[in-house]
A tleap script that builds the chain and sets N, CA, C and O, in Angstrom:
source leaprc.protein.ff14SB
mol = sequence {
  NMET ILE ALA GLU ALA VAL LEU ASP GLY ARG
  GLY TYR PHE THR ALA THR PRO ALA ALA LEU
  LEU ALA LEU PHE ARG GLU ARG ASN PRO ASP
  SER ARG ALA THR GLU ASP GLU ALA ALA ALA
  VAL SER HIE VAL GLY ARG ALA ARG ALA GLU
  LEU TRP ASN SER PHE GLY ILE ALA ILE TYR
  PRO PRO ARG VAL GLY ARG ARG GLU TRP SER
  PHE ARG LEU VAL ALA VAL PRO GLY GLU GLU
  ALA CALA
}
set mol.1.N position { 4.381 -3.703 -5.266 }
set mol.1.CA position { 5.301 -4.253 -4.697 }
set mol.1.C position { 4.333 -4.375 -2.900 }
set mol.1.O position { 4.488 -5.074 -1.899 }
set mol.2.N position { 3.437 -3.351 -3.275 }
set mol.2.CA position { 1.967 -3.538 -2.365 }
set mol.2.C position { 1.294 -4.547 -2.241 }
set mol.2.O position { 0.861 -5.050 -1.204 }
set mol.3.N position { 1.143 -4.991 -3.652 }
set mol.3.CA position { 0.370 -5.673 -4.501 }
set mol.3.C position { 0.938 -7.482 -3.361 }
set mol.3.O position { 0.362 -8.234 -2.575 }
set mol.4.N position { 2.118 -7.394 -3.879 }
set mol.4.CA position { 2.680 -8.565 -3.243 }
set mol.4.C position { 2.648 -8.944 -2.234 }
set mol.4.O position { 2.507 -10.132 -1.944 }
set mol.5.N position { 2.817 -7.681 -1.161 }
set mol.5.CA position { 2.727 -7.825 0.708 }
set mol.5.C position { 1.286 -7.920 0.599 }
set mol.5.O position { 1.124 -8.712 1.526 }
set mol.6.N position { 0.078 -7.697 0.145 }
set mol.6.CA position { -0.958 -7.805 0.454 }
set mol.6.C position { -1.547 -9.553 0.291 }
set mol.6.O position { -2.005 -10.237 1.206 }
set mol.7.N position { -1.362 -9.951 -1.119 }
set mol.7.CA position { -1.089 -11.328 -1.474 }
set mol.7.C position { -0.422 -12.366 -0.362 }
set mol.7.O position { -1.042 -13.151 0.356 }
set mol.8.N position { 1.092 -12.143 -0.422 }
set mol.8.CA position { 1.783 -12.244 0.611 }
set mol.8.C position { 1.252 -12.452 2.409 }
set mol.8.O position { 1.712 -13.180 3.289 }
set mol.9.N position { 0.384 -11.700 2.418 }
set mol.9.CA position { -0.032 -11.508 3.710 }
set mol.9.C position { -1.661 -11.920 3.756 }
set mol.9.O position { -2.527 -11.501 4.523 }
set mol.10.N position { -1.769 -12.919 2.627 }
set mol.10.CA position { -2.950 -13.737 2.959 }
set mol.10.C position { -4.646 -12.274 2.562 }
set mol.10.O position { -5.851 -12.342 2.808 }
set mol.11.N position { -3.936 -11.398 2.021 }
set mol.11.CA position { -4.974 -10.955 1.721 }
set mol.11.C position { -5.274 -9.575 2.366 }
set mol.11.O position { -6.192 -8.789 2.134 }
set mol.12.N position { -4.106 -9.494 3.355 }
set mol.12.CA position { -4.228 -8.147 4.365 }
set mol.12.C position { -2.661 -7.747 4.322 }
set mol.12.O position { -1.804 -8.617 4.163 }
set mol.13.N position { -2.325 -6.323 4.479 }
set mol.13.CA position { -1.760 -6.000 5.315 }
set mol.13.C position { -0.968 -4.454 5.609 }
set mol.13.O position { -0.795 -3.472 4.887 }
set mol.14.N position { -0.618 -4.745 6.929 }
set mol.14.CA position { -0.464 -3.631 7.617 }
set mol.14.C position { 0.833 -2.962 7.432 }
set mol.14.O position { 1.635 -3.818 7.057 }
set mol.15.N position { 1.350 -1.894 7.522 }
set mol.15.CA position { 2.898 -1.287 7.300 }
set mol.15.C position { 2.840 0.493 8.100 }
set mol.15.O position { 2.159 1.470 7.790 }
set mol.16.N position { 3.461 0.376 8.760 }
set mol.16.CA position { 4.025 2.403 9.242 }
set mol.16.C position { 4.470 2.678 8.129 }
set mol.16.O position { 4.692 2.082 7.075 }
set mol.17.N position { 4.597 3.998 8.656 }
set mol.17.CA position { 5.890 4.697 7.410 }
set mol.17.C position { 7.423 4.332 7.248 }
set mol.17.O position { 8.048 4.115 6.210 }
set mol.18.N position { 7.752 4.327 8.255 }
set mol.18.CA position { 8.831 3.105 8.306 }
set mol.18.C position { 9.030 2.378 7.409 }
set mol.18.O position { 9.960 2.482 6.609 }
set mol.19.N position { 7.615 0.980 7.425 }
set mol.19.CA position { 8.035 -0.161 6.768 }
set mol.19.C position { 7.742 0.226 5.498 }
set mol.19.O position { 8.521 -0.284 4.692 }
set mol.20.N position { 6.750 1.075 4.907 }
set mol.20.CA position { 6.967 1.649 3.897 }
set mol.20.C position { 8.262 1.487 3.009 }
set mol.20.O position { 8.738 0.694 2.196 }
set mol.21.N position { 8.477 2.350 3.450 }
set mol.21.CA position { 9.672 3.182 3.332 }
set mol.21.C position { 11.379 1.635 2.868 }
set mol.21.O position { 12.315 1.403 2.103 }
set mol.22.N position { 10.674 1.150 3.991 }
set mol.22.CA position { 11.879 -0.005 3.612 }
set mol.22.C position { 11.365 -1.127 2.999 }
set mol.22.O position { 12.059 -2.122 3.210 }
set mol.23.N position { 10.455 -1.305 2.359 }
set mol.23.CA position { 9.720 -1.895 1.627 }
set mol.23.C position { 10.097 -1.579 0.374 }
set mol.23.O position { 10.383 -2.476 -0.420 }
set mol.24.N position { 10.141 -0.474 0.082 }
set mol.24.CA position { 10.336 0.507 -1.125 }
set mol.24.C position { 11.811 0.270 -1.450 }
set mol.24.O position { 12.311 -0.226 -2.459 }
set mol.25.N position { 12.293 0.676 -0.513 }
set mol.25.CA position { 13.754 0.671 -0.827 }
set mol.25.C position { 14.702 -0.656 -1.333 }
set mol.25.O position { 15.695 -0.759 -2.053 }
set mol.26.N position { 13.507 -2.010 -0.252 }
set mol.26.CA position { 14.096 -3.268 -0.467 }
set mol.26.C position { 13.729 -3.292 -2.260 }
set mol.26.O position { 14.617 -3.373 -3.108 }
set mol.27.N position { 12.593 -3.223 -2.505 }
set mol.27.CA position { 12.296 -3.723 -3.737 }
set mol.27.C position { 12.298 -2.585 -5.357 }
set mol.27.O position { 11.750 -2.739 -6.449 }
set mol.28.N position { 13.133 -1.550 -4.835 }
set mol.28.CA position { 12.762 -0.605 -5.885 }
set mol.28.C position { 13.424 0.533 -5.386 }
set mol.28.O position { 12.951 1.667 -5.306 }
set mol.29.N position { 14.586 0.147 -5.046 }
set mol.29.CA position { 15.196 1.207 -4.414 }
set mol.29.C position { 15.688 2.461 -5.672 }
set mol.29.O position { 15.967 3.458 -5.007 }
set mol.30.N position { 15.859 2.728 -6.917 }
set mol.30.CA position { 15.548 3.630 -7.423 }
set mol.30.C position { 14.462 4.247 -7.910 }
set mol.30.O position { 14.485 4.549 -9.103 }
set mol.31.N position { 12.811 4.697 -6.789 }
set mol.31.CA position { 12.220 5.012 -7.226 }
set mol.31.C position { 12.121 6.576 -5.751 }
set mol.31.O position { 12.473 6.604 -4.572 }
set mol.32.N position { 11.541 7.505 -6.574 }
set mol.32.CA position { 11.738 8.505 -5.598 }
set mol.32.C position { 10.892 8.501 -3.888 }
set mol.32.O position { 10.973 9.273 -2.933 }
set mol.33.N position { 10.190 7.371 -4.104 }
set mol.33.CA position { 9.348 6.810 -3.042 }
set mol.33.C position { 10.585 6.412 -1.852 }
set mol.33.O position { 10.082 6.163 -0.756 }
set mol.34.N position { 12.257 6.302 -1.892 }
set mol.34.CA position { 13.228 5.697 -0.551 }
set mol.34.C position { 13.246 6.997 -0.689 }
set mol.34.O position { 13.142 6.781 -1.896 }
set mol.35.N position { 13.284 8.372 -0.611 }
set mol.35.CA position { 13.548 9.129 -0.418 }
set mol.35.C position { 13.542 9.513 1.088 }
set mol.35.O position { 14.578 9.847 1.663 }
set mol.36.N position { 12.336 9.453 1.701 }
set mol.36.CA position { 12.375 9.469 3.681 }
set mol.36.C position { 11.130 8.714 3.339 }
set mol.36.O position { 10.764 8.132 2.318 }
set mol.37.N position { 10.392 8.982 4.964 }
set mol.37.CA position { 9.203 8.230 4.957 }
set mol.37.C position { 7.670 8.946 4.602 }
set mol.37.O position { 6.588 8.388 4.785 }
set mol.38.N position { 7.935 10.735 3.884 }
set mol.38.CA position { 7.423 11.511 3.523 }
set mol.38.C position { 6.884 10.757 2.435 }
set mol.38.O position { 5.698 10.454 2.304 }
set mol.39.N position { 8.089 10.391 1.444 }
set mol.39.CA position { 7.928 10.261 0.141 }
set mol.39.C position { 7.487 8.812 0.262 }
set mol.39.O position { 6.360 9.098 -0.143 }
set mol.40.N position { 7.403 7.483 0.475 }
set mol.40.CA position { 6.914 6.738 0.755 }
set mol.40.C position { 5.185 6.823 1.271 }
set mol.40.O position { 4.372 5.967 0.919 }
set mol.41.N position { 4.847 7.933 2.098 }
set mol.41.CA position { 3.356 7.787 1.975 }
set mol.41.C position { 2.887 8.595 1.341 }
set mol.41.O position { 1.697 8.850 1.527 }
set mol.42.N position { 3.809 9.478 0.117 }
set mol.42.CA position { 2.939 10.428 -0.794 }
set mol.42.C position { 2.859 8.994 -1.948 }
set mol.42.O position { 1.797 8.692 -2.491 }
set mol.43.N position { 3.602 8.551 -2.084 }
set mol.43.CA position { 3.681 7.708 -3.507 }
set mol.43.C position { 2.467 6.523 -3.072 }
set mol.43.O position { 1.887 5.954 -3.996 }
set mol.44.N position { 2.114 6.180 -1.649 }
set mol.44.CA position { 0.669 5.350 -1.501 }
set mol.44.C position { 0.017 6.117 -1.925 }
set mol.44.O position { -0.496 5.638 -2.937 }
set mol.45.N position { -0.378 7.305 -1.727 }
set mol.45.CA position { -1.587 7.569 -1.915 }
set mol.45.C position { -2.048 8.467 -3.280 }
set mol.45.O position { -3.120 9.002 -3.561 }
set mol.46.N position { -0.287 8.362 -4.262 }
set mol.46.CA position { -0.853 8.548 -5.428 }
set mol.46.C position { -1.236 7.298 -6.328 }
set mol.46.O position { -1.643 7.294 -7.490 }
set mol.47.N position { -0.946 6.039 -5.306 }
set mol.47.CA position { -0.796 4.709 -6.227 }
set mol.47.C position { -2.083 4.009 -5.763 }
set mol.47.O position { -2.249 2.823 -6.052 }
set mol.48.N position { -3.165 4.813 -4.930 }
set mol.48.CA position { -4.463 4.089 -4.609 }
set mol.48.C position { -5.046 3.867 -5.435 }
set mol.48.O position { -5.405 2.691 -5.385 }
set mol.49.N position { -5.450 4.446 -6.400 }
set mol.49.CA position { -7.063 4.457 -7.919 }
set mol.49.C position { -6.103 3.033 -8.358 }
set mol.49.O position { -6.692 1.954 -8.420 }
set mol.50.N position { -4.791 3.093 -8.619 }
set mol.50.CA position { -4.451 1.855 -9.378 }
set mol.50.C position { -4.133 0.833 -8.337 }
set mol.50.O position { -4.277 -0.195 -8.998 }
set mol.51.N position { -3.903 0.574 -7.526 }
set mol.51.CA position { -3.883 -0.558 -5.846 }
set mol.51.C position { -5.467 -0.595 -6.529 }
set mol.51.O position { -5.517 -1.412 -7.449 }
set mol.52.N position { -6.642 0.047 -6.299 }
set mol.52.CA position { -8.348 -0.279 -6.061 }
set mol.52.C position { -8.553 -1.067 -8.359 }
set mol.52.O position { -8.855 -2.155 -8.848 }
set mol.53.N position { -8.249 -0.002 -8.808 }
set mol.53.CA position { -8.603 -0.315 -10.368 }
set mol.53.C position { -7.854 -1.825 -10.705 }
set mol.53.O position { -8.441 -2.489 -11.560 }
set mol.54.N position { -6.699 -2.387 -10.156 }
set mol.54.CA position { -5.754 -3.280 -10.833 }
set mol.54.C position { -5.559 -4.409 -9.919 }
set mol.54.O position { -5.356 -5.530 -10.386 }
set mol.55.N position { -5.610 -4.177 -8.475 }
set mol.55.CA position { -6.040 -5.250 -7.946 }
set mol.55.C position { -7.131 -5.676 -6.900 }
set mol.55.O position { -7.380 -6.661 -6.204 }
set mol.56.N position { -7.727 -4.260 -7.178 }
set mol.56.CA position { -8.743 -4.801 -5.707 }
set mol.56.C position { -8.542 -4.281 -4.578 }
set mol.56.O position { -9.482 -3.980 -3.842 }
set mol.57.N position { -7.127 -4.066 -4.216 }
set mol.57.CA position { -6.981 -3.516 -2.736 }
set mol.57.C position { -7.132 -1.779 -2.464 }
set mol.57.O position { -6.766 -0.740 -3.015 }
set mol.58.N position { -7.917 -2.202 -1.244 }
set mol.58.CA position { -8.134 -0.720 -0.288 }
set mol.58.C position { -7.596 -0.719 -0.008 }
set mol.58.O position { -6.894 -1.715 0.164 }
set mol.59.N position { -7.224 0.962 0.514 }
set mol.59.CA position { -6.085 1.674 1.765 }
set mol.59.C position { -6.698 2.077 2.308 }
set mol.59.O position { -7.746 2.583 1.906 }
set mol.60.N position { -6.219 2.024 3.784 }
set mol.60.CA position { -6.873 2.559 4.728 }
set mol.60.C position { -6.012 3.388 5.399 }
set mol.60.O position { -5.109 2.731 5.916 }
set mol.61.N position { -5.915 4.715 5.624 }
set mol.61.CA position { -4.490 5.516 5.919 }
set mol.61.C position { -5.302 5.523 7.622 }
set mol.61.O position { -6.470 5.510 8.011 }
set mol.62.N position { -3.814 5.554 8.355 }
set mol.62.CA position { -4.305 5.267 9.740 }
set mol.62.C position { -5.054 6.032 10.441 }
set mol.62.O position { -5.072 7.243 10.219 }
set mol.63.N position { -5.756 5.502 11.347 }
set mol.63.CA position { -6.653 6.100 12.651 }
set mol.63.C position { -6.068 6.930 13.209 }
set mol.63.O position { -4.949 7.302 12.857 }
set mol.64.N position { -6.670 7.371 14.147 }
set mol.64.CA position { -6.028 8.585 14.979 }
set mol.64.C position { -5.582 8.304 16.207 }
set mol.64.O position { -6.267 7.753 17.068 }
set mol.65.N position { -4.143 8.753 16.379 }
set mol.65.CA position { -3.315 7.747 17.124 }
set mol.65.C position { -2.214 6.732 17.027 }
set mol.65.O position { -1.280 6.309 17.709 }
set mol.66.N position { -2.850 6.514 15.684 }
set mol.66.CA position { -1.916 4.964 15.185 }
set mol.66.C position { -1.122 5.750 13.700 }
set mol.66.O position { -1.428 6.779 13.098 }
set mol.67.N position { -0.078 4.812 13.486 }
set mol.67.CA position { 0.621 5.213 12.456 }
set mol.67.C position { 0.859 4.425 11.239 }
set mol.67.O position { 1.519 4.527 10.204 }
set mol.68.N position { 0.028 3.575 11.804 }
set mol.68.CA position { -0.357 1.862 10.594 }
set mol.68.C position { -1.085 2.641 9.456 }
set mol.68.O position { -1.720 3.665 9.707 }
set mol.69.N position { -0.999 2.234 8.458 }
set mol.69.CA position { -1.992 2.266 7.184 }
set mol.69.C position { -1.697 0.674 6.904 }
set mol.69.O position { -0.611 0.094 6.878 }
set mol.70.N position { -3.256 0.069 6.668 }
set mol.70.CA position { -3.698 -1.246 5.971 }
set mol.70.C position { -4.057 -1.158 4.834 }
set mol.70.O position { -4.232 -0.033 4.366 }
set mol.71.N position { -4.328 -2.589 3.852 }
set mol.71.CA position { -4.346 -2.830 3.115 }
set mol.71.C position { -5.176 -3.793 2.778 }
set mol.71.O position { -4.501 -4.737 3.190 }
set mol.72.N position { -6.039 -4.234 2.384 }
set mol.72.CA position { -7.004 -5.017 2.224 }
set mol.72.C position { -7.332 -5.333 0.478 }
set mol.72.O position { -7.806 -4.600 -0.390 }
set mol.73.N position { -6.784 -6.930 0.432 }
set mol.73.CA position { -7.734 -7.508 -0.750 }
set mol.73.C position { -9.436 -7.012 -0.901 }
set mol.73.O position { -10.097 -7.202 0.120 }
set mol.74.N position { -9.992 -6.549 -1.798 }
set mol.74.CA position { -11.891 -6.769 -0.793 }
set mol.74.C position { -12.314 -6.852 -2.433 }
set mol.74.O position { -13.523 -6.858 -2.661 }
set mol.75.N position { -11.435 -6.913 -3.530 }
set mol.75.CA position { -13.126 -6.944 -4.979 }
set mol.75.C position { -11.875 -7.903 -5.896 }
set mol.75.O position { -10.659 -8.024 -5.741 }
set mol.76.N position { -12.693 -8.385 -6.725 }
set mol.76.CA position { -11.795 -9.326 -7.771 }
set mol.76.C position { -11.675 -7.949 -9.141 }
set mol.76.O position { -12.620 -7.469 -9.768 }
set mol.77.N position { -10.422 -7.654 -9.249 }
set mol.77.CA position { -10.224 -6.522 -10.141 }
set mol.77.C position { -11.282 -6.710 -11.639 }
set mol.77.O position { -11.353 -7.814 -12.179 }
set mol.78.N position { -11.939 -5.679 -12.109 }
set mol.78.CA position { -13.001 -5.206 -12.813 }
set mol.78.C position { -14.037 -5.937 -12.572 }
set mol.78.O position { -14.913 -6.144 -13.412 }
set mol.79.N position { -14.038 -6.226 -11.840 }
set mol.79.CA position { -16.016 -6.409 -11.165 }
set mol.79.C position { -16.508 -5.048 -10.270 }
set mol.79.O position { -15.771 -4.447 -9.488 }
set mol.80.N position { -17.504 -4.803 -10.478 }
set mol.80.CA position { -18.051 -4.227 -10.070 }
set mol.80.C position { -18.515 -4.654 -8.403 }
set mol.80.O position { -18.629 -5.853 -8.148 }
set mol.81.N position { -18.726 -3.803 -7.497 }
set mol.81.CA position { -18.662 -4.075 -6.274 }
set mol.81.C position { -19.821 -4.021 -5.735 }
set mol.81.O position { -20.276 -2.909 -5.467 }
set mol.82.N position { -20.597 -5.232 -5.438 }
set mol.82.CA position { -22.207 -5.713 -4.807 }
set mol.82.C position { -22.604 -4.704 -3.802 }
set mol.82.O position { -23.681 -4.807 -3.215 }
savepdb mol mol.pdb
quit
């Protein structure tokens, strides 16, 4: 779901916890990530390695004073970073 959003955003996607929750509810309503915002954020944390290893997507947690998570396509999956 996040990988699709990144590709739809031309390699970049940002979302608040509420937006992540809405995305998960829309695309996978049976997921535990749809319980609340905390569950959505926890799901992102658990998916971090898979997003990187399978899709080359890096996750940047919110900075101090912000609530937006950032997702960026930064590598071709399966290739070593230079």
